[in-house]
C-alpha positions, -999 to 999 in steps of 0.1 A, spaced: -576 -334 102 -551 -361 98 -578 -385 111 -603 -373 86 -582 -377 57 -570 -412 69 -606 -424 74 -613 -409 37 -583 -426 23 -592 -458 41 -628 -457 25 -615 -449 -9 -588 -477 -5 -618 -501 3 -638 -488 -25 -607 -495 -50 -605 -531 -37 -642 -538 -45 -646 -518 -76 -615 -536 -92 -580 -527 -108 -590 -494 -127 -582 -470 -98 -571 -494 -73 -534 -485 -79 -541 -451 -72 -560 -456 -39 -530 -475 -27 -506 -448 -35 -529 -424 -16 -528 -448 13 -490 -453 13 -488 -416 13 -511 -409 41 -490 -436 63 -458 -420 54 -472 -385 64 -484 -401 97 -449 -417 103 -430 -383 96 -450 -365 123 -444 -391 149 -407 -389 140 -407 -352 143 -424 -354 177 -456 -338 169 -489 -350 177 -499 -374 150 -538 -373 155 -542 -333 155 
């Protein structure tokens, strides 16, 4: 499930870079949030992919 969210966020991030500055900041915030959640799962010792 985390992989699915990550892929969706990456696609939205890429679209944000292409479409301009209107929603670009929001996509970057979502991408950073996904990376932080991924790192928290790794630090806690859980499987980050599952």
